[in-house]
Structure formats: C-alpha cells, structure tokens
N, C-alpha and C positions, 0 to 999 in steps of 0.2 A: 938144785934150784927147785924144781916142782916134783921131784921124786918122792916126797914126802906124802903127797896126796893121796886118799884113800883109793883104791882100784873098785871098789864096788859101784853098780849102777845106781845113780842117784835118781829114783824115780820121780821125786817131787819136782826135780827140775824139768825132766820131759813134761809134766803135768803143767807147770807154770808155763812153759813155751806153748804146749798145746792150746792152754785156755787163753793165752795172749793172742794166738793165731785165731781162734774162733772169735773172740771179741772184735779184732781187727775186722774181720770178714764182715761181721754184723755191723759194727758202727760205719763203715766205708759204704755199706748198700743204704744205711739208714740216713747218711748225709743227704740223700736226695728226696728225704721225706718231708712233708710239709707238715704243720700242724702239730709237731710235738713239742715237750718241753725243752727248754733251753740247756739243760743238764745233760740231754741225751746227744748234743754235737758238739763240734770244738768251739772254743771262746775265739771271739775276733781278738785280732792280734793287740789291740790298746785296751781290751777290757778289764787288765789287771785281775784275772780271775782263770780258773781251769775247772774242767768237768772229768769225769773217768775217763771219757775220750781222748783228753789231752794227755793220757798217763800211757796209751797204748804204744805209741811208739818208744817213749824211755823204757818200757817194760820191756820191749825188744832189745835195746842197748843194753839193759840191765843184764839180760840173760845172756848175751852175747860175752858179757864181762865174766859172768859166773862160769861159762863154758870153758873160757882161754886156758886156765890153769889145767885143766883135765886135757885139753886138746894139746897142749906143748908137751905135758907128760906123756900123753900116748905116742906122740911123734918121737920124743925121745926114748921110750921103752922100746920102741919099733928099731931104733939104731941109727935114728936120722942125724946126721952131722949138723953143726950149727948152720954150714951155708944150705943144706937141704931145708933146713925147718925155717930159714928165711924164704927160701925161694917158694917154699908151700904158703906162707903167709902172704907174699907178694901175688902170687896167682890168685888166692882168693880175693885179696883186695881187687885186683884188676878185674876179676870177674864181676864184682859187686858194682865196680865203678861203669863198666860197659854196660851192665844191664840197666844201671839206674839212667845213664845218658839216652839209651835207647826208648825207654818207658818215658822218660820226661818229654821228649821230642816228639813221641806220639800223641801225648795229650795236648800239646798248642805248639804254635809257631810254624807248622808245616805249610807248604804250598801246593796241594795236589795236583794244579794245572801244570805246574814245571815238573813235578815228579812222574807225572804220566801213569800213575799207579794211585788207586785210593789208599787213604792211611789205614783202612780196617785191612785191606790185604797186605799191605806192606808190615803192619803189626802183626798179623798171623804167621806170616813168613819169617819174622823175626822170632816169635815163640816156638816155631817148628825148629829153628836153629838153635836156640836154647835146649831144647830136649834134646837134640841131637849131639851137642858138644858135653852137656853135664848130665847126661843120663847116666846110671850106674848100670853098664851092660854086664850080662852073665855069659855073653859067647865066650868060648875057649878060644876060638880064632881071633888074634889080637889084630890081624889086617882088617877084619871087617869093623871091628870097633875103630880103629886108626881112621878108615874110609869114612864111615859115618860121622865121625867129629870132625873129619876135614872138610865134607860136605857143609857141616853146621858153619864152620869158622869162614869158609867161601862164601856161604849165604849171608852170613853177617857184613862181610865186605863188601859184597855187592850192595847191599841195602844201605850201607853207609855211604857209599858213591851215589846211589840212585836218590836218597832223601835231598830236599831242598826246602828251604825254610825263610822266613822273613816275608815282608809285603809283596817283595817281588820276585821271591825265589832265589834270591843270590847268595842265600846263606846256606851252610852246611850244618851237620849236627854238632850242637854246642852243649855245653854241661849246663847251661841255665843254673838250676839249683840243685843239681846232680840226682835228685829223686831220693825216695826213703832208702832204696838200697844203696844209693852212691854215699849218702850220708853215712850209713851203716860202716860202709866200706872204709872210709876215712878214719872214722873212730876207732874201729877195729885195728887199722894199721898202727896207728898211733899209741893205742893202748898195749899192744903186743910188744911194742920196741920199748915203752916205758915198764912193762911189766918184767920183761927180762933184764933191762938195765937196772931195776930194783932187786933183781934177784928173789923175788918174791917177798920180799921185806914189808909186813904190815904197816910198820911206821913210814917206809919209803912210798907204799901206794897211797897212804894218807896224805904224805906231803904233796905228792904229785896231782892229787885230787885238788887240794887247795889251790896250787900252781896255775892249775886250769881256770880256777875262778878267779885268780889274780889278774891272768893274761887277759881275761875277758874284760876285768874293771879298767885294766890300763888300755885296752882299746876302746872304752868309751870315754876315754879323756882327750885333750885337744893333742898332747903328745903322742897319745898311742893311737892317734888316727892314722899315723904312717903304716905303710903296706905291712910291715912287719907283724903289727897287731891287729890285723882286720880280718882274722879267722875266728873271731870269737865263739862264733857258733858252733865251729868244728871243736873247740876247746871245751866247750861246755857238754856237747855230746861224748867227748872222750872221758870227761869227768864222770858220767853216768855209767860206762863202761867199767871206769877203774873201780866205782864203788860197787859194782857187781863182784869185781874180781876179789875185793875186800870182803865181801860175805863170804865167799867160797872159802877163803884162807880162814876166816873165823870159824866156819861150821867144819870144814872137810880136811886142813891139812893137820896132819898128825904133831907136827911141830909146833903149832900155835893153837888149835883147837882144843877145846875144853868139853867137857862132856855133862850130861844130864840137863838140869835147869841153868847151869852156868852158859853154856852158850847160846841159849835162848836171852840170857840176860845181856850178854854182850851184844846180841843183835837188837834188844830193845835200847840200849844204849846208843848203839849207832842210830837207829831210828830218831830217837829224842835229840841228839846232837844235829842231825840234818833237819829237822824240823825248826830247831832253836836257831840255827845258823842261817836257815832260808828266811826265818821271820825278822832276823836281825837286819837282812840284806834287802829286806823287801821295802823298806822307805828308799832305797837308792835305786831298786831294780824290780819293776813290775814283774807279776806273774805273767808269763807269755809264752806258749809253745811256738808259736810263729817267731819270735824273735829268740827263742833259744837262751832266755834269761836263767841267772845263777838260781832263783827263788824257785822256778818250776821246776828245775832240773833237782834241786834239792828235796822237795817237797813229792816229786814223782819218785826219786829213788827212795825216799823213808817209807813210802807206799809199798814199794816193791820189797823192801826188807820185812815189813809187816806180813806181806801175803806169802811171800816165799817161806817164811818161819812158820807160819800155819800151817802150809801143804808139806813142809817137812815133817812137823808133829804129827800131822794127819795121816800122811802115806807111808814114811819111813819108820816112824816110831811106833804109832798106833795100829800100823800096818792095813788100814783101810783104804786099798788101792784097786780093788776089782773095777770101779767106775772109770779108772784111768783108761781101760782097755778101748773105750771109744775115742778118745782124743790121740792114742798113741800113734797110729800111722800119721796122723796130721803133725805130731808134735817132731817126728822123726822126718818129713817131708815139708820143712818151711817153704822151700824155694817153691817148690811144684804149687803148694797150696796157695802162695801168694799168687802166683801168674795166673792161676785158673779163672778167677773172676774176671780177668781182662781178657783172656781167651774166648770166655762165653759171652762178654759184651761184644767184642770185635766181630764174633762170629754170626750173632743177632744182626749186627749192622749190615754184614755181608747180603745175610737173607732177608734183610729188610723187614725184621721182626722187631717188636718191642713189648716190654711186661704194660699189662693194663694200668692204666692211671690210677685207679684204686690202689695199688699196692703202694703209692707214695704219697697218700693221704693218713694222717692220724694213726689210731690203732691197728688200723689194716696194714699201714706200713710197717709198723713195728714187728707186727706178727710175721709178714713176710720177709723183712731183713733176718728175722731169726731162721726161719722156713730156709732162706737162700744160703746162710751161713751152714746149717746144718746139711743142706745138698752138696754144698762144695766139699764137706769133709767126706760125706759118702763116695762122690765122684773121685776123691785122691784115694780111697781105699780100693775103689774099682780099677783105677789107673795102675796103682800097685800091684794089683793081681796080674794085669798085662804087661808086667815087669818094666813098667814105667816110675824109676825113682830117681829124683835129681839130687846131685852134691855136688857143692862148689869145692 
C-alpha cells in the first residue's frame, strides 16, 4: 500500500510543521492583546470570514495528513503486523484524547473548593505526568523507564479522581469539546482507517474527502439531525487530514508522483479545485472555524497546498534550507512545544506572577507575542539538551 513512498527525509514537511507551531504560539499569546487589527485574531463564529489565525489549526491537521503515509510506511518497514499497526494508531489516538480532555477541563468548569487543590497545581502535576509518560528515555535500564511511566500513569489516574467540576463540584472529567489535541486525535484515527481501507488510492482518498463534506451537509438537514449525522465537525477535520494525505501522494509516491513542474501543476490544480468548491459551497455554509464549515476547511487546505508547495520548492529543490535549523527542534517536538506555554502560565499563577499589562496592548503586545514564541522555541531546545523529548 504505502511502500512506494520515497524514503528520503522531507525537510519541507518538517519546516511546515515548525512554522505552524511558531505561528500557533504567537497567535495564542496574541489572543489576549488589545488594540490590534481584527485580521490578527480569530474571526467570531458568525462572521462568515477568516484570517490567517484561523488557518493554524487546519494547518496542523493538514500536516498530520501529510505525515500519515510516511508513518505507516515506516511502521510496515520495521515489520509491524496489521494488528501491531492498529495498536500503534489506537495508542496515539488515546494519548491525544486523554491530553485534550485534561487540558480542556483545566481551562474551565473546574470547582477548586471541592477539589481541595488549586487548578494551577493540578495542571502542573498533569504536565509532569505527561512528561513522565511520553518522554523519550535514553536509559538502557528498561525497569527505570517502566517505573517512571508507571508513576505518570498513576498520577493521571489520581488527578482524574481528584478533579471536580460543575457549579456544585458534582461533575467529573468530561470531554466537553475535546480540546485541540482531542480533535486532532479523532481526525487522525478516522483518516488512518480510511487511508488503509483505500489502499492509498488517490481517487479513493478524493472520494472519501467528498464524502466527509456530504456527511456534514446531511447533518445540516432535518433528516440528518439524527444522532448518526451529528459529528459534522469531526468529518470536516477528517477531510482536511485526508487532503494532506492526498498532497503527500501527489508529491512523494513513486507510483503516482510526477516530477519537475508537473507535480507543482497537480498541486496548483488541487488548490484551485478546493477554492472553487469552497466558493460554490459558500452560499450554503458560511466560513467559520468555530463551526468547522466546509468552506473554511477547503480554503484552509488550499492555503496549505500553496504554502507547502513553495516550501518544497525552496527547501528540497533549491536547497535553501540552512534557515530551518532554528525551527527543527520545535518541528520534531510538537507535543512538548504545545504544552510549554501552559506550563509557563500555571507556574506563574502558582508563584503569583503576571506579565506587565503593557505586553497586552497594541504594537508592544505584538512584539511581546513574537518574543514569547521565540523564547518558547529556545526553551524547547534547552529541554532537549536535558533529554526531555516527548513523542506520542
């Protein structure tokens, strides 16, 4: 199925991932800044519009899709059976769902009085457990590794029991909206299943992408309001992941890929088709990241196709790649990079510290958000030197 993929390291995919993470940290910090242009923030749910900020999440999904064929190919090359491969996919999905649920419940809905522990300390213990479980250990003694991961798992279990939410503290951990990582987890799971069922066929992947949109459309009808069609948002997220898979097949599969300018022409055609279909659907479904509409997804995926095509031309063809060294540690440690800003936030809350208010006003806020993002990237590099690297 996926053994026809190139085995070379695709630096442009790493660069795309690193840039996306950098922008994510930047815009997340920028979200609290006042007095900046509207195009530097998420659009409201009913705005029928989008900014570059609204493309960050779908860019993550798109990169997940681009990586799936390579990941499955690698697992098969290592000798994984079908059952082992499915176990690996299930374990990664479970990890993303667990992380998403814990992070979402730390953001809102908690009841500290009933928990008898501050949400800041609860969150820091959660992130400590995450590092213990998913760190890439270099110890030769596997007993120590299993012991550390066991401590992490037990800590997560205790934190789940301790957590109380709701107005009266009677609720336990709940999925709520799953969180960004949880949404990625569901889309990753479904896309992996569909990719394997399709045997990597470009036509089948395109058809499944269309079916995701059809599923969403049915869910918006009176008939589709039944429970079986009420997961339209997950379907649209899966569509974006599938489109990422599609671009990898176009560029890197030796059975399908063409070379020279022809592969870029195919990518251009894909981007134009996505834009045209999005335009045709817009009268029926507005552009909205919050509502995960097809128009938002298709426009975002088209942007990703164009951005990646440029990066591939610049880095892998023109060999202008020295600048990627700065973002490479972050690109290879997306989970660690994603959780560090939250760790910083909760640590400051425990210590009773806060950033100066000037950091959240106008131009100064924009500059600070950029400095913050770069600082997080530097912190990741430092943690890597301390042998802290996370991998789901």
